[in-house]
N, C-alpha and C positions, 0 to 999 in steps of 0.2 A: 713831571718833566716830560717834554715832548720827545719820544723816541721813535714812534711809529713812522712819522712822515719824513724823518731826516735820514739821509743815506749812511751817516757814520755815527756810531755810538761815542767813539773817542777820536779826537784829533790832537796829535802831538805837534804843537806850534814851536818852531825853533829846533826841529828834529836834527838838523845838521850841526848844531852848536855842540860844545864840549859835553855838557850834561845831557842835552837833548838826545845824543846818540845812545846813551845808556838807558834813557827813558824809553826810547824806541825799541831797544832790545827787550826791555822788561814787558812792554805791551805785547810783543810777539810771543814771549814766554807765557804770558797770561792766556793768550789766545789758544796755546797748545795744551793748557792745563787739563789734566784728566777729569777734574771736577766740573769743568765747564760743560753745561748741557746744551747751550745754544751757540750759534756763531757770534763772533764779536766783530762787526764791521768797523774798520778803523782806517785812519789816513794820517799821513805826515804832511806838515805844512811849513813853508819857508820861502825864501826868495829865489833859490836856484834849483831847478829841476834836476840838474846833473848831481849836485851835492846830495840832494834827498835820495836820489837813485843809488848813489854810492853807499849811503848810510844803510839803506835797505839791503843792498848786496852784502855788506859786511855783517849785518845781523843774520842774514840767511846762511852765510858761511859758518858763523860762530855757533848757530843753533842747529846746523845740519838740516836746513829746510830750503832746498834749492828753489822751491816755487814761491817763496815769501814775497818777493818784490812784485809778482803779478797779482797777489791777493790784497795788496794795500793801496788805498787811494793816494794820489798826490795832489795837493792844493798849493798853487802858487799865490803867495800873498806877502805883503811888505808892511812893516810897522808904520811907514810914512804914507801909506795909501789907505785911508779909512774905508773906501769902497771895497777894497780887497779883503779887509778884516771882516766887514759885514758879510761878504760872500762866504768866507770861511765859517763864521759863526752860524749862518743859516743852515749849513750842512752838518753841523755837529750837535750832539746832545751835551757832551762835555768837552771843553777845550783844556788840554794840559799845557799850560804856558811855561816854556823853558827859556824865555828870552829876558835876560837881565843885563845890567842892573835895572831893577824894576822901577826905581825912581825916574829913570829916563825913558824906559820902553814899556812899562807895565800898564799905564792908564788907558792908552788907545785900545788895548785888548779887552780890558774890563768893560770899557764903554761899549764896544761892539757887541760883547756877549750880553750885557744887560739889555741893550736896545733890541736884541733879537731873541730874548728869552732863553739864552744858552747858558748852561752852568760853566764855571771856570775854576780850575784849580792851579795854584802856583806853588813854587818852592822858595818863596821870598823869605829872607831873614832880615828885612829892613823895616823896623817898627814904624818909621815915619810914613812910608808908602802904605803899609797895612792899615794904619789908623786913619790915614787920609781917605783911603778908598771906602772905609766904613762910613765916614761922615758924608762923603759925596754921593755914594751909590746905594746905601742900604735900603732906603725907602723905595727907590725906583726898582731895585732888584726884587724886592718883596712883591711889588705890583706885578712884575713880569713873571714871577715864579722861577727866577734864576738863582742858583746858589753860587755865590762867589766865595771861595774858601782859600785864603792865603796860607803861607807857612806850612804847607803839607809835605815837607821833606824832613831832613834831619833837624833843621829848625822848622817846625817845633813839635812834630808828632810824638816822638818818644817822651819829651818832657810833659807836654800838655795831657796826653792820654795816660802817661805814667802817674800823674797826680790823681787823675780820675780813677785809675786802677787801684791806687793805694787807698783812696777813700772807700771804694767798693769792697776792698778786702778787710777793712778795719771794722772790728766788732764794736762800733760806737761812733763817736763824732770826731773826725779828723780836723784839727785846727791849724796845723802848720807843717810845712814840709821843706826840707833842704835837699837839693839834689847835687850829686858830685859826678861829673863826667870824666871818665878815664878812656883815653885813646891808646890802643895797643898797636905797636908797629912791628914789622919784621926787621931782618938784618939791614934792609936798604932804607929804613927810616920812613918818614912821612912826607907827603907833598900834597898840596891842594892847587887846583887851577886858579889863575889869578882873577877870574871873574868874581870869586867870593871876596878876594882882597880888595878889588875895586869898590864893591858894595860897602865894605867896612870903611874905606878911606872917605868915600863921599858921605856916608852916614855920620861918622864922627866929625867930619868937617862942617856938618850942617845941624849940629845938635841944638842950636838956639831955636831953629824953626820947629823942631819936634817939641821943645818946651812950650813954645808959643801956641802950637796946635793943641797941646794938652790943657793949657790955661784957658784957651778960648772955648774948649769943649765943656768946661764948667760942670763936670760930672760930680754928683754927690758921692762922698767917700763910701766904699763898701765897709760894712761893720767888721770890727776885729773881734773874733771869738777867742777866748782864752788869753794867755799872756802874749804880749807883742813879740814877734819874732825878731831877735836882735841880729843886726848885720855883723858878719865877721870882719876882721881886719883885712886889708887888701892882700896880705899874705898871712895865711893862718895854717895851723897844723890840724889835720883830721886824724884823730887817734884811731878810729875804727878802720880807716883805710891805710893807716901808716904812711901818710903822704902829705906834702904841703899842697895847699890849694890857693887859687886866686878866683875872683869873681868871674863868672862866665859872661862875656860881653855880647853874646848873640841876642836873638829876639825872644828867647824863651820866657824871660820874666814878664815882658810886655804881653806876650800871647797868653800865658797862664793867668795873668791878672784879668785880662779881658774875658777869658772863659769863665773865671770864678764870678765875675760881675754878672755875666749872662745867666749862669746857673742859679745864682742867688735871686736875681730880679725876675727871671722867667719861670724857674722851676722850684723856687723857694728852698733851695739847698743851702746848707750852712757853708759860708765862704771859707776857703783855705788860704792862709798866708803862704808865700812861697819865696825862696831865695835859691839862686843857682850858682854853682861853683864848678871849676875844672881842676882836676888834680894835676900837679906838675912834677911829681917825684921828689927828688932830693934837693939839697942846697945848691948844687951846681946849676941845675935847671932853673931854680928860682932866680939866681944871679943873671943868667943868660936872658931870661924872660923880662927881668926888670929893665935891663938895658934896651932890649927890643921895644918894650912898652914905652919907655921914656922918649926914645927916638921917635916912635910913631906919634905919640901925643904932641910932641913939639912940632914935627913937620906938618901934621894934619891941620894945624891952625892957619897956615898960609897957602895961598894959591900956588906959589912956586914949589912949596914943600909937598903939596898934594901931587903936583905933576911929577916930582922926583920919585915919590912913593909908587906912583902908578907905572912909571917908566922902568923902575928897577925893583920889582917885587921880591925877587930872589935875594938881593942884597939886604934890603931893609927888614925882611922877615926871617933872616938867618936860614934861608933855604926852605922854609916851610911852604912858601907859595912860589909858583913859577908859571910862565906863559905856556909851557908845554903841558903842565898838569902831571899827575902821578903816572908811573909806568904800570903796566898790568901786574908785574911782580909786587910792586908796592901795594896795589889795591888788594891783591889776593892775600897778602900777609897781614892786612890791617883789620881791626875790629873795634867795637866800642862797648863800654859798660856804663850805664847810667844808674847810679845807686841813690835811692830815695830814703831819707830818714824822716819818718813822720811821728807826730805826737798828737794826743787828743784825750778824750774822755770816754770811759766805758759807759754802756747804757745805764741810765738812771743816775749818772754822776754828772753834775753840771759845772760850767765854768765859773759860777759865782764863788769867789774866794778859794776855790779848790785848785790845787796844782794839777796839770795834766797827769793822768794816772795810767796811760796806756801808750806803748811805743810800737812802731811797726817799721820794718825795713823791707823794701821791695827793690826789684831790679828790672831794667830793660837792657837786654844784651842783643847785639846784632853784628852783621858783617861791616865792612868798611863803610864809613858814615856818608861820604859825599856822593859816591857814584855807584854804590850797591844798595845801601839802606834807603837813601833818598828816592831813587826810582821805585823801589818796592813800596815805600810809604805812599808816594804820589799815585802810583797805579792802583793800589788797593783802596785809597781814598776815592778815586774815580769809580772803581767797581762798586764800592759801597753806595755812592751817589746813585748809580744806575739800579742797584738791586734792593737796598733797604729803604725804599722811598717812604714807607709808612712810619719809620722810626726817626726820620729827619725832622727838624723844626717845621711846623705846619706850612708857613709861607716861605718863599725864598728870602734872600737877603745876603748881606756880607757877614761872614762868620769866621771865627777861629775854628781849627779842627775839633777842639773839645766841645765847643758849643754845637757844632753841626753833628758830631758823631758820638756824643756821650751815650746815646741809647741804641746805637747800631752794633753790628757784629764786627766792626773794624779791628778791634784788638784780637779777636779769634783769627781773622784773616792774616794779620801780621804774624801771629804765633805760628801759623802754618807755613809762612814764607821765610822763617828764620829770624824775625825780629821778636824775641821771646820775652814775655812779661812773667815775672814770678815773685812769690813772697819768699823772702829769705828768713825773716823771723818776726814774731809778733808776741808782745808780752805785756801783761799788766804790771805796773810798777808798784 
């Protein structure tokens, strides 16, 4: 990747947006990191110089670095102006794209980065956008040596790298994994900015096009090793975690499946089946969620329903999403645990007619998911792109995090920054 002739190693695009502010702070923190041996020239980019300046001033205050705003470049560019995006891409080695919903605003950035041989990382949780970018830009990105890596935030680095970590820690062949996400909140409860809600509304409203895209792609199925992983009921009880759970509706399953296909087809690794769930606590939470889910699925089918969902996120999500986003208190008191239950075969024991004879439980734990863990994951993914070049896939292309980073030191970096991967138990049955 071209670093030498470009003024900035990293450019945060959309730095003045809700999530972009947190990503900006995280890059500033990384720049101050005691392990950093060399300077990290970086810039923020967006439409308004004043807003970008304010974001840098706020980060400077928060981190106690009065000189910060004079050390960071400012690039003015706009998603509706392709020439300005080209200008930004030419100045960067890696663009951190924080401007969503990506289905509306993501492609011009990918296009500008691919055409200028610039790598790009986003934090998209929208399977349709992620899969479409692969089909449209993978070959061109490979030609240009640009790495385009989607879903490098909370969707889906913990899940995607968590499955790889579980496989690496198993003494044998991992064949299937179920993950359970638990979100912990403080006395003031949980809240997420409505940008994430909008992405979900548009994604569910357009599911037929995602199905169409997958049918047209005509991929041959990835082989299933060992017994087929059975899907749980929409509401099921997880004995190990003493909690009810529902299917996780984010991008994790789509991303992990794409990674497993890549590892199987390119690195001849045994593919792992995967299912994702989120724990919802006791019966009261289950009832509340059922109502919210039914409302959502009904309204999302119609244009006017989608408009109402987007106009009143707080009402329709029972207070979980709002236009203001979470308060600092809510962020500080929140954290996540992602628990993986894996099964497979010990060495010398094959899947032919045998039942899986080894089980493993691993965990990824971290701070608040949306605005602390996501910026950490995104920034460490970018640092990994800059530094672990010999461990990345040989040519560029459009990749999932697991496909791009399976052989790098990204998990070690995340461990050092508070997103911790660990083995809870492992046993032969």
